N, C-alpha and C positions, 0 to 999 in steps of 0.2 A: 510412531509418535515421537516428535522432537523432544530432545532432552531439556532444552532451555526455552523459556518464553521471554521475549522482549516486547515491551509495550511502548508505543510512540503515538502521541496525539497530534493530529494535523489540525490547524486552526485557520479561520479566515478564508482568504482567497488562495487556492492552490493553483496558481496561474504562472504563465511564462516568466514573469519577473522574479518570482519567488522560488521556482522549482529547483534551480541550481543549488541554492543554499540548503533547501530542505533535503535534497538528494544527498549532498555531501554529509549532512548530519546523520541521516538514516544509514547510509552505507558505512560510516564510521562505526556505528553500533554493531553491524553484522560482519564487518570485513574479515575478521580472523576467527569466525565462529563456524562450526559445522553442526548440522543437525539441530537447527534452531527454528523456532516459530516466531515470526515477527507479527505482532498484532498492531495494525494501524487503526486508530480510533478516529472516525470521521464525524463525530458528533458536532463539532464546532466548525465544520467546513461549510462555507457559504457559497463558494463558487469553485468548480473543478473544470478546467478547460482541457484541451487535448494534451497540453504539456503536463498537466496533473495526472492524466491517465497514463501518459508515458512514464511518469515517475513511478506510478504503481507497478507498471510492468517491468521497469528496470529493477525494482525491488524483488518482484516475483522471479525474474530470471536469475538474479544474483543468488537468491535463496535456493532455487531449484538446482543450480550447479553445485551447491554445497549440501544437498540432501535436506534442505530446509523447507519451510512452508510459510505462506503469507495468509493472514486472516484479516479481513476488514470487519470492524464492528461499528455499531451505531450508524449504519448506512441509512440515509434517508430514503423514503419511498421514491423520491424523484431520481436519486442516483441509482437505486435498484432498477428502475425502469430504463435508465440510460445504459447500464451495464447489460441488461437483458436485451435491449434493442441492438446493441453492438455485439451481442453474443459473447461478452467478456465474462459473464457469470459462469461459463463452462470451465474457466480457468481459475477463477477467484472464489475463495470461500467467503461468503457474505453472511453477516449476522446482524 
């Protein structure tokens, strides 16, 4: 179980034009941390494209290297279906 939990809310369109900035902000939060759980809140996400999915997996990989975990909360049914269809739910904790 991770020692620390960090919450980060994604909002609006998580797409190509916005992913770089979001990724920089998220990675700053976890860069020097070990054994942390990052909780990404997707409640206000309206669009998630392939670059947004890439962002989620960049976070997942960064955390995994540091014995951390990624949890996605407030995942819409539509996104759950997408993650299931792509078999990404095998790697991601969805709530």
